[in-house]
C-alpha positions, 0 to 999 in steps of 0.5 A: 555937525561932524564937519563943524567940530574942526572949526569949533576946536580951532576957534576955541584954541584962539580963545584960550590962547588970548586968555592964557598967554602961557599956553599960547604957543602950544595952542597956536601949534595945535591950531595949525595941526587942527587945520591939517587934520580937518583937511585929512578928515575931508580927504578920507570922507571924500574917498569913502563917499566915492566908494574908494574904500570898503564899508566900515564895520568895527574900528577895532577890526579895521585894517589901516588903509595905507593906499588911501593915506600914504599919498597924503603923508608927504604933503602933511609932513611938508606942512609940518616943516613950515611951522613946527619946532626944530625937533618936529621939523627934523622928525618930518624930514626923517619920516619922508624916507618912510615910503612904505608907511612903517611908522604909520602901521606901527602906530596903528597896531599899537594904538591901544597902548600908545606912548610917544617915543619921540617926535616921529611917533607923535606926528604919526599919531597926529596924522592918523587921528582924523582917519580914526575919527572918521571911521568912528563917526561912520562905523557901528560902535561895538556893544559893551557892558559896565564902564569900559576903561578903554574906548568902545570903538577902537580900544585906545585909552581916554585922554580927557574926561567930560562932565555934561549937563544931565538933570540937576548935575553932570554925567561923566564921559571919557573921550578917546585919545585916538578917535575922539569917541565919548562913552559914559563912565562912573563919576567915582571911579578911576579910569586907569585901575577901577579904584572906587574908594573916594578917599583914594581919588584925589581932585585938584582944581586951580582958580584960573581954570574953574571948569577943569580939574585933575582927577588922580588916583592914589592907588595907581598914581595915574591922573586924567583931567576932566572938563566940566561943561556944566560950569563952562558950556563953551569949553571944547574938552580936547582943546581945554585939556591942552591949555591947562598946563599948570594942572599937569605940573601940579600932578607931576609935582605930586608924583602922578602920571598922566593916564594918556598923553594928548595928541602933542605927546604932553 
C-alpha cells in the first residue's frame, strides 16, 4: 500500500486535470513532481533495506542524511530542468552549485515553520518530502495528547484536512505538509490558533468542488482546505487540495491567509 500511494496521486492528478482545465497546468506539473518523488522514496527505501542507514526512532530527532540524499540531488535538478517553468529551471541551476547541501539542510532544520522564500526553497522542500515520508512510514510515532496543531511525527504544520467516514458521519484528520502523516483533530476547532467558537469559524464551499471546503478562522485569519471523503471516496486529499485553486482565491479575497503552503508553494 505504501508504494501504491504514488500511483494513486499521479492517477488522481490526471483525473482532475481532465475535469478542471483551469488547474491542468498545475496538476500536470505536480504529476511530474510525484513521479520524481516516487523514485526518491524507492531510493531511500532501498538504502534502508540494505542497512545503509541506521534504524529510525523518531522523525523529530532524525538528522538529515545528506550522504544518502546528496548523490540524488543533481539528478533530481536535471529532471526539473526538463519540464519546469523558467523560475524553477533557474533555481535548479543555481542549486547545482550547492554541493554541500546547504539548502537541503536549512529546509530540514526549519521544517516546523516552513515558508517558501523562492523557487529554491520550494525545490528543496519537494526533494525532502519523500525522505520525510519514508521515515514517518517506518518510524514510531511520538506519543501525543489532546489535539496537536502540528504533526506528531515531525512537528511540521498541516497542509490539508480530511474527513474520513466513521459511523454515520465523518472524523476529521489533518495531513502533514512534510511527511504526509495523518492525525485526528477536532471537527470544531481551528488548527492554527485553537479557536472553538463556531461563530468565528467560517466555512466556504463551491458547487464545482462539493467535496472540498475552506475552513477559516475569524480570530487568527488563517484557513485550511478540507477534503470530505464521505462525499467523494475517490479523492486524494494532497492532490485535490492542489486542484481547488478557486477556493484559495475566495479565501484571499476575504483576507484569510493559508495556514501552510502546499508542496508547490501555493
